[in-house]
CHARMM-style PDB file with segment names, atoms N, HN, CA, C and O in Angstrom:
ATOM      1  N   MET     1      -2.292 -23.310   3.123  1.00  0.00      PROA
ATOM      2  CA  MET     1      -1.680 -22.532   2.067  1.00  0.00      PROA
ATOM      3  C   MET     1      -2.008 -21.060   2.300  1.00  0.00      PROA
ATOM      4  O   MET     1      -3.116 -20.625   1.989  1.00  0.00      PROA
ATOM      5  N   PRO     2      -1.059 -20.279   2.846  1.00  0.00      PROA
ATOM      6  CA  PRO     2      -1.292 -18.855   3.037  1.00  0.00      PROA
ATOM      7  C   PRO     2      -1.323 -18.106   1.703  1.00  0.00      PROA
ATOM      8  O   PRO     2      -0.573 -18.414   0.776  1.00  0.00      PROA
ATOM      9  N   TYR     3      -2.203 -17.127   1.638  1.00  0.00      PROA
ATOM     10  HN  TYR     3      -2.812 -16.877   2.391  1.00  0.00      PROA
ATOM     11  CA  TYR     3      -2.304 -16.242   0.482  1.00  0.00      PROA
ATOM     12  C   TYR     3      -2.249 -14.822   1.014  1.00  0.00      PROA
ATOM     13  O   TYR     3      -3.061 -14.437   1.856  1.00  0.00      PROA
ATOM     14  N   ILE     4      -1.294 -14.042   0.524  1.00  0.00      PROA
ATOM     15  HN  ILE     4      -0.635 -14.355  -0.159  1.00  0.00      PROA
ATOM     16  CA  ILE     4      -1.114 -12.658   0.953  1.00  0.00      PROA
ATOM     17  C   ILE     4      -1.351 -11.758  -0.248  1.00  0.00      PROA
ATOM     18  O   ILE     4      -0.794 -11.992  -1.320  1.00  0.00      PROA
ATOM     19  N   ASN     5      -2.175 -10.728  -0.076  1.00  0.00      PROA
ATOM     20  HN  ASN     5      -2.627 -10.537   0.795  1.00  0.00      PROA
ATOM     21  CA  ASN     5      -2.389  -9.737  -1.120  1.00  0.00      PROA
ATOM     22  C   ASN     5      -1.950  -8.397  -0.562  1.00  0.00      PROA
ATOM     23  O   ASN     5      -2.620  -7.829   0.301  1.00  0.00      PROA
ATOM     24  N   LEU     6      -0.828  -7.890  -1.051  1.00  0.00      PROA
ATOM     25  HN  LEU     6      -0.284  -8.351  -1.752  1.00  0.00      PROA
ATOM     26  CA  LEU     6      -0.246  -6.643  -0.584  1.00  0.00      PROA
ATOM     27  C   LEU     6      -0.521  -5.553  -1.608  1.00  0.00      PROA
ATOM     28  O   LEU     6      -0.217  -5.705  -2.791  1.00  0.00      PROA
ATOM     29  N   LYS     7      -1.095  -4.460  -1.143  1.00  0.00      PROA
ATOM     30  HN  LYS     7      -1.342  -4.337  -0.182  1.00  0.00      PROA
ATOM     31  CA  LYS     7      -1.366  -3.322  -2.024  1.00  0.00      PROA
ATOM     32  C   LYS     7      -0.487  -2.160  -1.568  1.00  0.00      PROA
ATOM     33  O   LYS     7      -0.448  -1.815  -0.387  1.00  0.00      PROA
ATOM     34  N   VAL     8       0.220  -1.565  -2.532  1.00  0.00      PROA
ATOM     35  HN  VAL     8       0.189  -1.846  -3.492  1.00  0.00      PROA
ATOM     36  CA  VAL     8       1.092  -0.434  -2.240  1.00  0.00      PROA
ATOM     37  C   VAL     8       0.810   0.683  -3.236  1.00  0.00      PROA
ATOM     38  O   VAL     8       0.422   0.436  -4.378  1.00  0.00      PROA
ATOM     39  N   VAL     9       1.013   1.915  -2.782  1.00  0.00      PROA
ATOM     40  HN  VAL     9       1.329   2.115  -1.854  1.00  0.00      PROA
ATOM     41  CA  VAL     9       0.908   3.058  -3.677  1.00  0.00      PROA
ATOM     42  C   VAL     9       2.252   3.209  -4.376  1.00  0.00      PROA
ATOM     43  O   VAL     9       3.290   3.292  -3.720  1.00  0.00      PROA
ATOM     44  N   GLY    10       2.238   3.243  -5.690  1.00  0.00      PROA
ATOM     45  HN  GLY    10       1.395   3.175  -6.224  1.00  0.00      PROA
ATOM     46  CA  GLY    10       3.460   3.428  -6.458  1.00  0.00      PROA
ATOM     47  C   GLY    10       4.123   2.115  -6.831  1.00  0.00      PROA
ATOM     48  O   GLY    10       3.565   1.033  -6.644  1.00  0.00      PROA
ATOM     49  N   LYS    11       5.322   2.242  -7.360  1.00  0.00      PROA
ATOM     50  HN  LYS    11       5.774   3.121  -7.512  1.00  0.00      PROA
ATOM     51  CA  LYS    11       6.071   1.099  -7.879  1.00  0.00      PROA
ATOM     52  C   LYS    11       7.147   0.658  -6.893  1.00  0.00      PROA
ATOM     53  O   LYS    11       7.712   1.467  -6.158  1.00  0.00      PROA
ATOM     54  N   LEU    12       7.416  -0.639  -6.897  1.00  0.00      PROA
ATOM     55  HN  LEU    12       6.957  -1.297  -7.495  1.00  0.00      PROA
ATOM     56  CA  LEU    12       8.524  -1.214  -6.157  1.00  0.00      PROA
ATOM     57  C   LEU    12       9.525  -1.786  -7.153  1.00  0.00      PROA
ATOM     58  O   LEU    12       9.155  -2.178  -8.259  1.00  0.00      PROA
ATOM     59  N   THR    13      10.787  -1.830  -6.760  1.00  0.00      PROA
ATOM     60  HN  THR    13      11.088  -1.511  -5.861  1.00  0.00      PROA
ATOM     61  CA  THR    13      11.786  -2.460  -7.609  1.00  0.00      PROA
ATOM     62  C   THR    13      11.673  -3.975  -7.467  1.00  0.00      PROA
ATOM     63  O   THR    13      11.065  -4.479  -6.524  1.00  0.00      PROA
ATOM     64  N   LYS    14      12.259  -4.678  -8.405  1.00  0.00      PROA
ATOM     65  HN  LYS    14      12.753  -4.269  -9.172  1.00  0.00      PROA
ATOM     66  CA  LYS    14      12.277  -6.136  -8.335  1.00  0.00      PROA
ATOM     67  C   LYS    14      12.969  -6.593  -7.049  1.00  0.00      PROA
ATOM     68  O   LYS    14      12.532  -7.556  -6.418  1.00  0.00      PROA
ATOM     69  N   GLN    15      14.031  -5.917  -6.666  1.00  0.00      PROA
ATOM     70  HN  GLN    15      14.386  -5.135  -7.178  1.00  0.00      PROA
ATOM     71  CA  GLN    15      14.755  -6.254  -5.441  1.00  0.00      PROA
ATOM     72  C   GLN    15      13.871  -6.043  -4.206  1.00  0.00      PROA
ATOM     73  O   GLN    15      13.880  -6.874  -3.297  1.00  0.00      PROA
ATOM     74  N   GLN    16      13.122  -4.962  -4.163  1.00  0.00      PROA
ATOM     75  HN  GLN    16      13.116  -4.287  -4.902  1.00  0.00      PROA
ATOM     76  CA  GLN    16      12.210  -4.722  -3.037  1.00  0.00      PROA
ATOM     77  C   GLN    16      11.144  -5.816  -2.959  1.00  0.00      PROA
ATOM     78  O   GLN    16      10.822  -6.300  -1.874  1.00  0.00      PROA
ATOM     79  N   LYS    17      10.605  -6.198  -4.106  1.00  0.00      PROA
ATOM     80  HN  LYS    17      10.867  -5.804  -4.987  1.00  0.00      PROA
ATOM     81  CA  LYS    17       9.587  -7.250  -4.128  1.00  0.00      PROA
ATOM     82  C   LYS    17      10.162  -8.572  -3.633  1.00  0.00      PROA
ATOM     83  O   LYS    17       9.502  -9.304  -2.895  1.00  0.00      PROA
ATOM     84  N   GLN    18      11.386  -8.876  -4.039  1.00  0.00      PROA
ATOM     85  HN  GLN    18      11.922  -8.281  -4.638  1.00  0.00      PROA
ATOM     86  CA  GLN    18      12.038 -10.104  -3.601  1.00  0.00      PROA
ATOM     87  C   GLN    18      12.214 -10.112  -2.091  1.00  0.00      PROA
ATOM     88  O   GLN    18      11.950 -11.117  -1.432  1.00  0.00      PROA
ATOM     89  N   GLU    19      12.661  -8.988  -1.547  1.00  0.00      PROA
ATOM     90  HN  GLU    19      12.876  -8.171  -2.082  1.00  0.00      PROA
ATOM     91  CA  GLU    19      12.861  -8.868  -0.100  1.00  0.00      PROA
ATOM     92  C   GLU    19      11.543  -9.011   0.652  1.00  0.00      PROA
ATOM     93  O   GLU    19      11.482  -9.682   1.683  1.00  0.00      PROA
ATOM     94  N   ILE    20      10.492  -8.384   0.138  1.00  0.00      PROA
ATOM     95  HN  ILE    20      10.542  -7.839  -0.699  1.00  0.00      PROA
ATOM     96  CA  ILE    20       9.165  -8.495   0.770  1.00  0.00      PROA
ATOM     97  C   ILE    20       8.699  -9.945   0.759  1.00  0.00      PROA
ATOM     98  O   ILE    20       8.217 -10.447   1.774  1.00  0.00      PROA
ATOM     99  N   ALA    21       8.838 -10.616  -0.368  1.00  0.00      PROA
ATOM    100  HN  ALA    21       9.231 -10.208  -1.193  1.00  0.00      PROA
ATOM    101  CA  ALA    21       8.433 -12.019  -0.468  1.00  0.00      PROA
ATOM    102  C   ALA    21       9.214 -12.878   0.517  1.00  0.00      PROA
ATOM    103  O   ALA    21       8.644 -13.745   1.180  1.00  0.00      PROA
ATOM    104  N   GLN    22      10.505 -12.639   0.612  1.00  0.00      PROA
ATOM    105  HN  GLN    22      10.967 -11.934   0.074  1.00  0.00      PROA
ATOM    106  CA  GLN    22      11.345 -13.403   1.527  1.00  0.00      PROA
ATOM    107  C   GLN    22      10.917 -13.180   2.977  1.00  0.00      PROA
ATOM    108  O   GLN    22      10.804 -14.133   3.747  1.00  0.00      PROA
ATOM    109  N   GLN    23      10.681 -11.934   3.342  1.00  0.00      PROA
ATOM    110  HN  GLN    23      10.772 -11.159   2.716  1.00  0.00      PROA
ATOM    111  CA  GLN    23      10.315 -11.618   4.721  1.00  0.00      PROA
ATOM    112  C   GLN    23       8.938 -12.176   5.100  1.00  0.00      PROA
ATOM    113  O   GLN    23       8.777 -12.735   6.184  1.00  0.00      PROA
ATOM    114  N   PHE    24       7.958 -12.029   4.224  1.00  0.00      PROA
ATOM    115  HN  PHE    24       8.089 -11.574   3.343  1.00  0.00      PROA
ATOM    116  CA  PHE    24       6.631 -12.590   4.510  1.00  0.00      PROA
ATOM    117  C   PHE    24       6.700 -14.109   4.654  1.00  0.00      PROA
ATOM    118  O   PHE    24       6.126 -14.680   5.582  1.00  0.00      PROA
ATOM    119  N   SER    25       7.408 -14.756   3.728  1.00  0.00      PROA
ATOM    120  HN  SER    25       7.875 -14.293   2.974  1.00  0.00      PROA
ATOM    121  CA  SER    25       7.525 -16.212   3.763  1.00  0.00      PROA
ATOM    122  C   SER    25       8.223 -16.678   5.034  1.00  0.00      PROA
ATOM    123  O   SER    25       7.794 -17.641   5.670  1.00  0.00      PROA
ATOM    124  N   GLU    26       9.285 -16.000   5.395  1.00  0.00      PROA
ATOM    125  HN  GLU    26       9.634 -15.217   4.878  1.00  0.00      PROA
ATOM    126  CA  GLU    26      10.034 -16.355   6.604  1.00  0.00      PROA
ATOM    127  C   GLU    26       9.190 -16.163   7.859  1.00  0.00      PROA
ATOM    128  O   GLU    26       9.214 -17.004   8.758  1.00  0.00      PROA
ATOM    129  N   THR    27       8.455 -15.075   7.925  1.00  0.00      PROA
ATOM    130  HN  THR    27       8.436 -14.392   7.195  1.00  0.00      PROA
ATOM    131  CA  THR    27       7.612 -14.816   9.087  1.00  0.00      PROA
ATOM    132  C   THR    27       6.523 -15.877   9.229  1.00  0.00      PROA
ATOM    133  O   THR    27       6.292 -16.378  10.330  1.00  0.00      PROA
ATOM    134  N   LEU    28       5.858 -16.223   8.140  1.00  0.00      PROA
ATOM    135  HN  LEU    28       6.046 -15.816   7.246  1.00  0.00      PROA
ATOM    136  CA  LEU    28       4.810 -17.249   8.211  1.00  0.00      PROA
ATOM    137  C   LEU    28       5.386 -18.611   8.589  1.00  0.00      PROA
ATOM    138  O   LEU    28       4.732 -19.404   9.267  1.00  0.00      PROA
ATOM    139  N   TYR    29       6.612 -18.873   8.147  1.00  0.00      PROA
ATOM    140  HN  TYR    29       7.143 -18.228   7.597  1.00  0.00      PROA
ATOM    141  CA  TYR    29       7.262 -20.127   8.518  1.00  0.00      PROA
ATOM    142  C   TYR    29       7.576 -20.142  10.012  1.00  0.00      PROA
ATOM    143  O   TYR    29       7.266 -21.113  10.701  1.00  0.00      PROA
ATOM    144  N   LYS    30       8.193 -19.066  10.518  1.00  0.00      PROA
ATOM    145  HN  LYS    30       8.445 -18.277   9.958  1.00  0.00      PROA
ATOM    146  CA  LYS    30       8.589 -18.997  11.924  1.00  0.00      PROA
ATOM    147  C   LYS    30       7.397 -18.961  12.872  1.00  0.00      PROA
ATOM    148  O   LYS    30       7.384 -19.669  13.879  1.00  0.00      PROA
ATOM    149  N   VAL    31       6.405 -18.150  12.559  1.00  0.00      PROA
ATOM    150  HN  VAL    31       6.415 -17.575  11.741  1.00  0.00      PROA
ATOM    151  CA  VAL    31       5.285 -17.919  13.470  1.00  0.00      PROA
ATOM    152  C   VAL    31       4.207 -18.988  13.362  1.00  0.00      PROA
ATOM    153  O   VAL    31       3.673 -19.444  14.373  1.00  0.00      PROA
ATOM    154  N   ALA    32       3.885 -19.392  12.122  1.00  0.00      PROA
ATOM    155  HN  ALA    32       4.319 -19.022  11.300  1.00  0.00      PROA
ATOM    156  CA  ALA    32       2.744 -20.296  11.927  1.00  0.00      PROA
ATOM    157  C   ALA    32       3.138 -21.680  11.413  1.00  0.00      PROA
ATOM    158  O   ALA    32       2.280 -22.548  11.252  1.00  0.00      PROA
ATOM    159  N   GLY    33       4.429 -21.891  11.155  1.00  0.00      PROA
ATOM    160  HN  GLY    33       5.126 -21.186  11.286  1.00  0.00      PROA
ATOM    161  CA  GLY    33       4.862 -23.191  10.669  1.00  0.00      PROA
ATOM    162  C   GLY    33       4.429 -23.492   9.245  1.00  0.00      PROA
ATOM    163  O   GLY    33       4.337 -24.657   8.861  1.00  0.00      PROA
ATOM    164  N   LYS    34       4.163 -22.463   8.460  1.00  0.00      PROA
ATOM    165  HN  LYS    34       4.237 -21.516   8.772  1.00  0.00      PROA
ATOM    166  CA  LYS    34       3.709 -22.648   7.080  1.00  0.00      PROA
ATOM    167  C   LYS    34       4.912 -22.759   6.142  1.00  0.00      PROA
ATOM    168  O   LYS    34       5.833 -21.944   6.200  1.00  0.00      PROA
ATOM    169  N   ALA    35       4.894 -23.763   5.292  1.00  0.00      PROA
ATOM    170  HN  ALA    35       4.146 -24.425   5.244  1.00  0.00      PROA
ATOM    171  CA  ALA    35       6.001 -23.983   4.362  1.00  0.00      PROA
ATOM    172  C   ALA    35       6.134 -22.812   3.400  1.00  0.00      PROA
ATOM    173  O   ALA    35       5.147 -22.308   2.863  1.00  0.00      PROA
ATOM    174  N   LYS    36       7.374 -22.395   3.197  1.00  0.00      PROA
ATOM    175  HN  LYS    36       8.175 -22.805   3.633  1.00  0.00      PROA
ATOM    176  CA  LYS    36       7.619 -21.259   2.307  1.00  0.00      PROA
ATOM    177  C   LYS    36       7.154 -21.536   0.883  1.00  0.00      PROA
ATOM    178  O   LYS    36       6.668 -20.634   0.200  1.00  0.00      PROA
ATOM    179  N   ASP    37       7.297 -22.768   0.437  1.00  0.00      PROA
ATOM    180  HN  ASP    37       7.692 -23.500   0.991  1.00  0.00      PROA
ATOM    181  CA  ASP    37       6.911 -23.079  -0.939  1.00  0.00      PROA
ATOM    182  C   ASP    37       5.407 -23.256  -1.121  1.00  0.00      PROA
ATOM    183  O   ASP    37       4.943 -23.584  -2.213  1.00  0.00      PROA
ATOM    184  N   HSD    38       4.650 -23.037  -0.049  1.00  0.00      PROA
ATOM    185  HN  HSD    38       5.027 -22.771   0.838  1.00  0.00      PROA
ATOM    186  CA  HSD    38       3.189 -23.051  -0.139  1.00  0.00      PROA
ATOM    187  C   HSD    38       2.584 -21.689   0.205  1.00  0.00      PROA
ATOM    188  O   HSD    38       1.369 -21.562   0.362  1.00  0.00      PROA
ATOM    189  N   THR    39       3.440 -20.675   0.321  1.00  0.00      PROA
ATOM    190  HN  THR    39       4.427 -20.778   0.193  1.00  0.00      PROA
ATOM    191  CA  THR    39       2.994 -19.324   0.637  1.00  0.00      PROA
ATOM    192  C   THR    39       2.906 -18.513  -0.656  1.00  0.00      PROA
ATOM    193  O   THR    39       3.892 -18.373  -1.379  1.00  0.00      PROA
ATOM    194  N   TYR    40       1.731 -17.990  -0.934  1.00  0.00      PROA
ATOM    195  HN  TYR    40       0.930 -18.104  -0.346  1.00  0.00      PROA
ATOM    196  CA  TYR    40       1.496 -17.217  -2.157  1.00  0.00      PROA
ATOM    197  C   TYR    40       1.412 -15.737  -1.813  1.00  0.00      PROA
ATOM    198  O   TYR    40       0.784 -15.354  -0.826  1.00  0.00      PROA
ATOM    199  N   LEU    41       2.047 -14.910  -2.633  1.00  0.00      PROA
ATOM    200  HN  LEU    41       2.557 -15.220  -3.435  1.00  0.00      PROA
ATOM    201  CA  LEU    41       2.064 -13.467  -2.427  1.00  0.00      PROA
ATOM    202  C   LEU    41       1.743 -12.780  -3.749  1.00  0.00      PROA
ATOM    203  O   LEU    41       2.357 -13.064  -4.777  1.00  0.00      PROA
ATOM    204  N   VAL    42       0.772 -11.870  -3.706  1.00  0.00      PROA
ATOM    205  HN  VAL    42       0.273 -11.639  -2.870  1.00  0.00      PROA
ATOM    206  CA  VAL    42       0.451 -11.032  -4.857  1.00  0.00      PROA
ATOM    207  C   VAL    42       0.680  -9.586  -4.432  1.00  0.00      PROA
ATOM    208  O   VAL    42       0.165  -9.141  -3.406  1.00  0.00      PROA
ATOM    209  N   ILE    43       1.448  -8.866  -5.224  1.00  0.00      PROA
ATOM    210  HN  ILE    43       1.865  -9.228  -6.057  1.00  0.00      PROA
ATOM    211  CA  ILE    43       1.704  -7.451  -4.938  1.00  0.00      PROA
ATOM    212  C   ILE    43       0.989  -6.620  -5.990  1.00  0.00      PROA
ATOM    213  O   ILE    43       1.274  -6.724  -7.183  1.00  0.00      PROA
ATOM    214  N   ASP    44       0.061  -5.799  -5.535  1.00  0.00      PROA
ATOM    215  HN  ASP    44      -0.171  -5.715  -4.566  1.00  0.00      PROA
ATOM    216  CA  ASP    44      -0.658  -4.879  -6.416  1.00  0.00      PROA
ATOM    217  C   ASP    44      -0.067  -3.486  -6.244  1.00  0.00      PROA
ATOM    218  O   ASP    44      -0.126  -2.909  -5.158  1.00  0.00      PROA
ATOM    219  N   GLU    45       0.497  -2.953  -7.311  1.00  0.00      PROA
ATOM    220  HN  GLU    45       0.545  -3.422  -8.193  1.00  0.00      PROA
ATOM    221  CA  GLU    45       1.045  -1.611  -7.291  1.00  0.00      PROA
ATOM    222  C   GLU    45      -0.020  -0.660  -7.845  1.00  0.00      PROA
ATOM    223  O   GLU    45      -0.360  -0.706  -9.028  1.00  0.00      PROA
ATOM    224  N   ILE    46      -0.530   0.189  -6.977  1.00  0.00      PROA
ATOM    225  HN  ILE    46      -0.254   0.226  -6.017  1.00  0.00      PROA
ATOM    226  CA  ILE    46      -1.653   1.054  -7.311  1.00  0.00      PROA
ATOM    227  C   ILE    46      -1.159   2.483  -7.547  1.00  0.00      PROA
ATOM    228  O   ILE    46      -0.380   3.018  -6.757  1.00  0.00      PROA
ATOM    229  N   SER    47      -1.605   3.074  -8.609  1.00  0.00      PROA
ATOM    230  HN  SER    47      -2.238   2.640  -9.250  1.00  0.00      PROA
ATOM    231  CA  SER    47      -1.275   4.467  -8.882  1.00  0.00      PROA
ATOM    232  C   SER    47      -1.902   5.357  -7.804  1.00  0.00      PROA
ATOM    233  O   SER    47      -3.026   5.117  -7.362  1.00  0.00      PROA
ATOM    234  N   GLY    48      -1.164   6.375  -7.393  1.00  0.00      PROA
ATOM    235  HN  GLY    48      -0.251   6.569  -7.751  1.00  0.00      PROA
ATOM    236  CA  GLY    48      -1.659   7.292  -6.377  1.00  0.00      PROA
ATOM    237  C   GLY    48      -2.940   8.004  -6.769  1.00  0.00      PROA
ATOM    238  O   GLY    48      -3.696   8.449  -5.905  1.00  0.00      PROA
ATOM    239  N   GLU    49      -3.191   8.114  -8.072  1.00  0.00      PROA
ATOM    240  HN  GLU    49      -2.577   7.752  -8.774  1.00  0.00      PROA
ATOM    241  CA  GLU    49      -4.424   8.765  -8.522  1.00  0.00      PROA
ATOM    242  C   GLU    49      -5.640   7.859  -8.329  1.00  0.00      PROA
ATOM    243  O   GLU    49      -6.776   8.301  -8.499  1.00  0.00      PROA
ATOM    244  N   ASN    50      -5.407   6.602  -7.976  1.00  0.00      PROA
ATOM    245  HN  ASN    50      -4.484   6.243  -7.837  1.00  0.00      PROA
ATOM    246  CA  ASN    50      -6.496   5.652  -7.754  1.00  0.00      PROA
ATOM    247  C   ASN    50      -6.629   5.236  -6.292  1.00  0.00      PROA
ATOM    248  O   ASN    50      -7.353   4.291  -5.979  1.00  0.00      PROA
ATOM    249  N   TRP    51      -5.929   5.942  -5.391  1.00  0.00      PROA
ATOM    250  HN  TRP    51      -5.341   6.710  -5.646  1.00  0.00      PROA
ATOM    251  CA  TRP    51      -5.961   5.569  -3.985  1.00  0.00      PROA
ATOM    252  C   TRP    51      -6.054   6.842  -3.151  1.00  0.00      PROA
ATOM    253  O   TRP    51      -5.247   7.760  -3.298  1.00  0.00      PROA
ATOM    254  N   ALA    52      -7.046   6.878  -2.279  1.00  0.00      PROA
ATOM    255  HN  ALA    52      -7.702   6.132  -2.160  1.00  0.00      PROA
ATOM    256  CA  ALA    52      -7.254   8.062  -1.453  1.00  0.00      PROA
ATOM    257  C   ALA    52      -7.399   7.675   0.011  1.00  0.00      PROA
ATOM    258  O   ALA    52      -7.770   6.549   0.344  1.00  0.00      PROA
ATOM    259  N   VAL    53      -7.098   8.626   0.867  1.00  0.00      PROA
ATOM    260  HN  VAL    53      -6.796   9.541   0.596  1.00  0.00      PROA
ATOM    261  CA  VAL    53      -7.396   8.539   2.292  1.00  0.00      PROA
ATOM    262  C   VAL    53      -8.357   9.682   2.559  1.00  0.00      PROA
ATOM    263  O   VAL    53      -8.006  10.853   2.412  1.00  0.00      PROA
ATOM    264  N   GLY    54      -9.572   9.331   2.952  1.00  0.00      PROA
ATOM    265  HN  GLY    54      -9.857   8.380   3.072  1.00  0.00      PROA
ATOM    266  CA  GLY    54     -10.588  10.371   3.075  1.00  0.00      PROA
ATOM    267  C   GLY    54     -10.836  10.973   1.706  1.00  0.00      PROA
ATOM    268  O   GLY    54     -11.146  10.263   0.750  1.00  0.00      PROA
ATOM    269  N   GLU    55     -10.699  12.282   1.618  1.00  0.00      PROA
ATOM    270  HN  GLU    55     -10.447  12.860   2.395  1.00  0.00      PROA
ATOM    271  CA  GLU    55     -10.919  12.977   0.350  1.00  0.00      PROA
ATOM    272  C   GLU    55      -9.630  13.249  -0.406  1.00  0.00      PROA
ATOM    273  O   GLU    55      -9.671  13.780  -1.515  1.00  0.00      PROA
ATOM    274  N   LYS    56      -8.484  12.898   0.170  1.00  0.00      PROA
ATOM    275  HN  LYS    56      -8.451  12.466   1.072  1.00  0.00      PROA
ATOM    276  CA  LYS    56      -7.204  13.264  -0.412  1.00  0.00      PROA
ATOM    277  C   LYS    56      -6.553  12.065  -1.129  1.00  0.00      PROA
ATOM    278  O   LYS    56      -6.288  11.028  -0.519  1.00  0.00      PROA
ATOM    279  N   PHE    57      -6.304  12.235  -2.426  1.00  0.00      PROA
ATOM    280  HN  PHE    57      -6.519  13.077  -2.921  1.00  0.00      PROA
ATOM    281  CA  PHE    57      -5.613  11.224  -3.200  1.00  0.00      PROA
ATOM    282  C   PHE    57      -4.105  11.363  -3.030  1.00  0.00      PROA
ATOM    283  O   PHE    57      -3.606  12.447  -2.729  1.00  0.00      PROA
ATOM    284  N   PHE    58      -3.391  10.275  -3.220  1.00  0.00      PROA
ATOM    285  HN  PHE    58      -3.796   9.394  -3.464  1.00  0.00      PROA
ATOM    286  CA  PHE    58      -1.942  10.279  -3.052  1.00  0.00      PROA
ATOM    287  C   PHE    58      -1.229  11.056  -4.153  1.00  0.00      PROA
ATOM    288  O   PHE    58      -0.098  11.500  -3.957  1.00  0.00      PROA
ATOM    289  N   SER    59      -1.869  11.229  -5.305  1.00  0.00      PROA
ATOM    290  HN  SER    59      -2.788  10.869  -5.464  1.00  0.00      PROA
ATOM    291  CA  SER    59      -1.253  12.071  -6.352  1.00  0.00      PROA
ATOM    292  C   SER    59      -2.321  12.747  -7.171  1.00  0.00      PROA
ATOM    293  OT1 SER    59      -2.008  13.495  -8.097  1.00  0.00      PROA
TER     294      SER     59
END
């Protein structure tokens, strides 16, 4: 049972999330033979004020 935790800065649309879920599920099926209905995906949308690279925050 694959579990994917994707963290992104900012918001995604419902359509973008659907596409991401479809692509991750398809890739795990093709590459690793993992059933799509057993692949779990959590998308964490993080505010830029809470995410930094080095000393620089995204917002």
